[in-house]
N, C-alpha and C positions, 0 to 999 in steps of 0.2 A: 833161051830165058835168060834175060839181064839180071842183074843181082837186086834191083830195085823192085821188078816184076815177081822174082823168087821170094823177097820178103813181103810183098802185098797177100801173094798167094798162100805163104805160110802162116801170116796172120790169119787170113781168112778160115782156112782150115784149122786153127788152134781155137778161133772162136765157136765155130760150128762143132767143135768136140766138145767144149765147155758147155755147150747149148745143150747138147745130148747128155751130158751128166747131169746137168740140172733137171731135166724131165726124167732122168731115169732114178737117181740116186735124192731127189729132193735138195739139190744143192741151189741156193738163191745166189743170184746177184743183187748186191745192195750198194744203192749210191749213196754216199754219205755227204752232207752239204753243209758248211759253215755260213751262215750268212754274215754281210758286211757290218753287221753291228756289234759283232765280238772284238772289243778292244777299244784301245782310244783313237787311232788312226784308222782310219780305213784304209788299211795295210796290214799285211801280215807279219807281226813282229817274230814270232815263234811259232811253231806247230799247236794245234789245239790238243791238251792232252787227253780230254774227257772223247773226242771223237777218235784217236787214236788208241784208246785203251778198245773203244767199241769195235773198231776195225780188228784188231789182234783178237779180240775173244771170238768173233765173227769167223776168222779164218781159222784159227784153230780148231773149230767146228766143220771145217771144209767148205764154208761159202766164200764169195769171192767179194771183194768191195772196191769200189771206186769212190772219187773225191771229186765234188765241186768245192774249191774255196774261193769263195764270194768275197773276201778279202782282197785278193789278186784278180779274179775273174769276176766282176761285180753286173755283166751284161748278160741278159736274158738269151741273146743269140748264142753265146757260149756254153750257158746252161743248157739249153734244147740241142746243141750240136752234142754235149756230153751224154745226154739221154739217149740220144738217137744213136750214138755210136756204143754206150755201154749196154744199153738196153735192159735197165734194171728190173727185176721182179718187185722190188721194195724200197723204198726210199726212206732215210734217217736222216733227221737234221737235230741240231741243237740251237738253242737261244738263249741268250743273257735278258734280264728283265729290260735293262736298258735298250730302246732302239726296237723293240718286240715287234712292231708293226711291220718292219722289214720282214722278218721272219713270215708275217701273217702274208705280206704280197706275194713272197714267192709262193707259198703254199697255194694258194688261189690261183697263181699264174699257171703252175704245173697242173692242177686239176682242170683248169680250163681245156688244156692242151690234149694232155693225158690223164682222163678222169680215171681210168682202171688202175693205174699204178697207185698200190697202197701208200700211205706217207706215215711215219711216224715221228713223235717231236719229244726231244728230252731237253734236260738242262736246267738252271736254276729257275729259269721262269715258270716251266712248266712244273716244278715242284711247287711252286709258289700259289698258281691261280688255278691248277688241276683243271675241270672240265669246262673253263671258260673260253680255253683254246679250241674245244670242240664247237662251244657256242657261237665263236666269232668267226670261226673259218670251215672251211670242207675239208679238214685233214680227218684221217681215218682213227688215228691211235695217238694218246697222251701217254708218255712214260714218266713215272714219277720215281722221286729218289735216286738211288744207286741203278742206273739203269741198264747195267750190261746183262745181265741175267733175263730181265724180262725183254730186251730188245732179242736175245739170242733165242729165246721161246718162242717168239713171233717169228722168227727167219727160221726155226724149226719146224714151224708148221702145227704146234700146241695149240689143243683148243682154246679160243679165245676166253671163254670164261673161267678158266684154270690160269690163268696167266696172272701171278702178282704183281702189283705195280703198274697194273694197265687200266686206262680208260677208255670207252670207246661207245658206241652207239648201239643199240639192239632196238633197230626200228627207229621209233622218235622219241626212244629213252635212252638217257646218258647212263651208263654203268661205271661204277668207280670200283674195281676189284680191290682186295686188303693188299698192303704194302709188302714187300718183300723184305725179309728180315735183313740187316745190314751184314754186309761179308764179313766174317770174323777173320777169316785166315787170308789175307790179302798176298801172301805170299803165293799161292794159288794162281794167280791173275799173271797172264802174259806179259812181258813188256809191251808197252804202247807201240803201235807200228806208227813211229813217226815217219818212216819211209814212205808212206801212203803221201807224204807232203811234198811240195818242190822247195826242200830245205834251203837249196842255192838262191832261192827267190827270198829268203825270209829277211825282215831287217835286221835280225841280230843273229850271228852264228852262235848259238846257243841251246843247249838241250834242257827241257825242264824235267826236272825229277820230283814225282810225287811218294815221299816214303812213307805217308801215314794219310790216314782218312779221319775227320770227324775233330771236333775239339770240344773238351769239357769245359770250356767257360760259357757264359751266359750272356755276353754283350748284348743290349737291346737293340742293335742297330744292325746287327748281322743276320744276313739271309743264307748264309752257307750252310748254317746248321739245318733248314729246311730241306737240304739236299743229302748232306752226308752224316747228319745226324751229331748227338754229343757224345757218344762213345767214342775214344781214341783208339782207334786200331792201327797197327803198325806192321811194315814188311821188317823181316829180320835184316839187321846189318850187312850181313851175306848176300842176301840179296839184292840190297841196293847197290852194294859193290859191283855186283856182277852187271847189273845195267850200266853202271858209269866205265867199266871196264869195256863193255861191248861198244859204247859211242867213242871211248877214248880211241879204241883201235881203228876206227873209223875216221880219225883225225880232228876229233871235237874235244876242246879242252876247258870249255866253259859251259857251267852248269849251274841254273836256276832252282834252288829246293822249293816248290811253290806249294808246300804244305802249310795247313792253318795254324799248325802250332808244333814245329818240327821238335823244339826242345822240352817239350811238356814231360816226357821220360828224359831225362838228362843223362843217366848212364848211357841209355843207348844210343843218344846223341854223341857222346863221346866214344862209342865203341864204333859208330860209323867213321869217325875221325881218325881213331887207331888203325882201321882197315885203308882207309887212303892213304894214310902215312906210309903204312907197311907196304903198299903196294909199288910204292915208288912213282905213281903217276903225279905230275906236275899239273894240276888243276887249278883252274880260277873259278872259286864258288861263290854265288850270289845268293842272299837272302832278301830279294825285294819284295816279296810277300809279307816277312815281316817275322819278327821273333818277339816273344813276349820279354820284356825288360825284366820281369821276375823271374824268368826262368832260364837265365844265364848264370855264371857266376867266372870269376877270374881264371879255374882253372879248366873249365869248358872252351872260354873265348879262345884261351891259348891254343887249345887242341885245334880249333876250329881255324886260326890262323895258321898254324901249320900243315892243316889240311888244305890250305889255298883259298882260305874265305877272304875275299877283298871289300865285300860290301854288306852291310847289315842295317835294315830298317828297322826301326822300332816305331810302334804307336802309341803314342800318350793320349790322344784325342782332346783333352784339356789338363790344365793344368790345377784347376779349381776340385778340391777335394768332394764338395757336394753334387758337383756335375759327374764326377767319377763314379758317385756312390750311386747316382739315377742312372748311369749307362750300365751298371754292374760290372764294371772294368776290371775290379778285384786288383788295383795297381794304383802305387804311389808316385806323386813326383821324385821324391826322394829316392825309389827304386830307380826310377829312370836316368836321374842324373847318375846315379853310380855305375849304372852299366853303359851307358854312353862313355863316362870317363875311362873305365876300364877298355874298351872297346876302342876309343882314339889312342889310350895310350900303346896300344898293340899294332897299331897303323893300321887299322882296317877303316875304311870309309863309312861314315854314318849318315842315315837318314833319319829325321823324326816328323811324323806325320801328326798334324792336326785337323779336328773337324770344326767347322764353324756352325752354331746352332745348336749346340747341346743343350740337354735340358737343364734349366737353373741358369743358364748363360745369358749375358747382357755384354754390350760394348764394352763395357769397363772390363770385363773378365777376357774378352779377345786381346784387349789392349795389354793384359798380362800375360796371356800367352804368347802373345810377340815378342814380350821381353823376357820370357822364359827361351824362347826360340833363339834369340839372338845371345843368350847369356850360355846357351848349348855351344854355341861355335862347332855345328857341324857342318858335314860337307854339301848336305843337301836338305832342303824343308819340304814340306806339303802341308797345304792349307785347303782343305775340301769343304763345300756346303754338304750338311748331313741331308742325305737322302733316305726318307721312310720309307723303306720297301714295304709294300703289302703283305702282311703275315708276321711280320716282325711286332715285338713290343715297343718299338719306337714310332712305328705308324699308329700303334693304338694310343701312345703319351700325345702325339701331335692332334689326333681326333678329340681329346678331351682336355689340352693345356693350349692349345694353340690356335693357327686359323690357316687352312691350307689356301694358298695363293693360286694353285694349281692344281688338278684332279690327277690321280695317277695316269689315266690315258694319255694326259698332257705332258706331264713331267718326264714320264719314262721315253717318250717319244720325241716331243717337240723340242725340249731345252736341251742345251749343252750341258751332259753331266760335269763337266769341268768349267763351266763356265760359272757368272758371278749370279746370275739370276735364282734367288731362294725359292726352293719348292713351298715354306710356309712361313709365317712368322708369329711372334709371340708380343704379348703387350710390353714384355721386358726388353725386347730384342726384334726391332721392326725390320722390315724389308729394307727401307733406306740406309739404316745401321748395318744389316748385314752386307750387302752390296758394298760400302765403303771399308768394312772389315775385310772382305775378299779381294779388294784392290789392294790394300796395304799389305795382306799376305802375299799377293803374287809380286808385287814389287821387290820383297825379300826372296821369294823364291828364283826370280829372273836374275836377282843380282848374285845369287851363289852358283846359278845354273851357269851364267856366262863366265863368271870367274873360273869355274871349274875346266870348261871348255877350252876357254881363250886366255887364259892367264891373267894376272891382277890388271897388265896396264890396259890391253885390249877388251878384256870382258869389262872394266870401268867405261871404257869408249862404248862399247856396245850397249852398257846398261843406260848410258845418257841418250843413245838414241831411241832406244827401246822406249824410253818414258814420252818422246814427243807424240803428241796427240795424232799428228798426220800417221805416225808409223803403227801406233795403236789401231787406228781405224782402218787403214787402207793395207799396210804392211805385213801382218802377221800371217794370214792364209798363204801368202807367198812364201814366207820366211819356213813355216811349216813344211811346206812342198818340197822346198829344197833341203830341208833337213832329213826328211825321209828319204829322198833321191841319194844324197851325200852317204846315209847308212846303208842303202842298197847296194850303191857301188864298191862301198867299204866291204862289204860282206862277201861279195860275188868274187872281188881280187884276192880274198884272204885265201 
């Protein structure tokens, strides 16, 4: 028997043995799916933390997990080949609100060919619309809130009626069980199973770290609180350090903290920094998901810098005090300016985020935001159109004070989240003015982006080319694809 034949026989014996264990001990083979609507590009930038946590918890209880990451394997042919190969007892999916119909199509495609395989879906969209997914698709279960324990109980074969956080059909009736209480001791959770992913094919060689859950703030536009809740729950600094060490020992030195409010407990944040510094690891730490400008000070920023922090994003949303009040942002422009100045003085690169279309805003207000953005002199800016997610206060505000130009089914699926077309308008800030504002914001973003990546001279040349109408119309999709390809090659060579 040659080596290749021996390997195939060994693999088949191993699979047969696992199937036997599954039948005897109730071990389930769970195929997890990340649909292609997760992320800005139809490409996998970094592994998906939610799916990785779910895989880790299932494995800890003895179940077997597989993965189809449709951000890089988008074809149905690949999906069905994986189903045939893995032979799952159950399929689990996640989906974001943006592009949720992609997940719907995947569900119904699987059900058409494999109607007996139960499918459960979770994620931010599931926690927003709840039973609507059961009404719109042939899916079996919807998992809402923090879904790990709910999904585990499904895999363990617990009685459906007793599983909290689960929505399901009972004949023609849709039943919504009570929610699971939020997990308080998140040190009990295993480290996320990022090895499930093809890490060498990601666009970035960095590991996401989630050191806390929940956010006590009440921003009216934020939908994450529908999943993670308001109470701020933390992993211990020692537990966070162990995860960093694990991946550092595997050759990773770049980490992005994806917490919704990493520095809410500032002494804890300092303790994490102290442990990183004391470990001797030389890390590159990013806060692309953002820190609150009112929850940092000079002492904390110095420790963040010493621990390896190279990038911090701050979200201001608006420079207008009245708009900030309506957003329940609990932040002032003065606080933002102070934190940006202190961060820049330490040599940490800074990004500041703005939203176009805030309550109480008009075009003149946007021009003030643009002026503030230029005065901040940061490394990168972002101007996003306001998206009023169903279930948020912002959605209700638009219903009462504005006019929807598109309904949620349209704007969550058919519009480019990062594009210029606004979802709604008000008498004070019309669609035409919103588009004009977005274009002005994008000019500033691109100017900074090209300067940062290509230097002052080449960046200025690139910006002049970018402003040409023909490039805007025909060249950006090609440029984006080239940019994605270059990033992937850089990671594979690292």
